[in-house]
N, C-alpha and C positions, 0 to 999 in steps of 0.2 A: 661471253661465251667463247671458248677456245675450240677451234676445229684443228685437229692434228692428224696427220696420216704419214705413214712410212711406206716405202716400197716393199710389198710382199711380206710384211711382218706386222704383228700387233704386240710384239714382245715388250715394248715400252709402255703399253696402255695402262697397266696397273700403277706404275710409278707416276706417270703423268696425271692420272686421275687423282692419286693421293696428293700430289703437289698442288694441283688445281683446287682440290677441296680445302687444303690448308690456306690457300690464298683467296678463297671465296670466289673462285672462277668456275663457271659452269663448263663442264667438259663433255664433249661428244666424241667418242672413239671413232676412228676411221682407218682406212687403208687405201693405198694405191696399188692396184693389182696390174702387173704387167702381163700382156697377152698379145696374141697375133690374130688379126682378122683380115681375111682376103690378102694375105701376104704382107700386111703392114703391121708394125708394132703399135699397139694401142695401150693406153694407161687408163684404167677405170678407177674412179674415186667412189668409194662406198663409205657411208657414215652410219653410225648407230648400230653397228654389228656387235654381236656378242663374242668377245674374245675367248670365251670359254667353250664355244661351239665345237663339238667334236668333228663335225664335217669340215668346218673352216680350218681347224688345226691340221687335219689330214691333207686338205688341199694345199695349205701353205707349206707343209713339209714336202709335198711333191714339187711345188714351185722351187723350194730351196734345193732339192736334189737336182732338178733340171739346171738350175743356175750353176751348181758345183760342177756338173758334167760339162757345161759350156765353158767354164773357166779352165777346166783341165784340158779340153780340146784346144783352147787358145794358147795355153802354156806349151803344149806339145808342138804347135805350129811355130811358136816363137823359138823354141829350142831347135827345131828343124832349120830355122833361118840363122842359127848361131847366137841367139839371144837367150841368155840364162837368167832366171830370176832367183 
């Protein structure tokens, strides 16, 4: 059995499932969800989720948008310090 998870995405699930099936390996899809609890960063592992779930897709898209906004804020801080990427 192969347990596989990525941070905040299930985009590789279908390819991984296909490759596991070809190799005769049982595949269980999973994800590592980044979140905050009581001011601390927490990573939740979840297995057996349906990657086609509409609610999950919306949630993960929101996670991606939040990540992109944080990256942009970091880039602006670096530029303000004279560091250009």
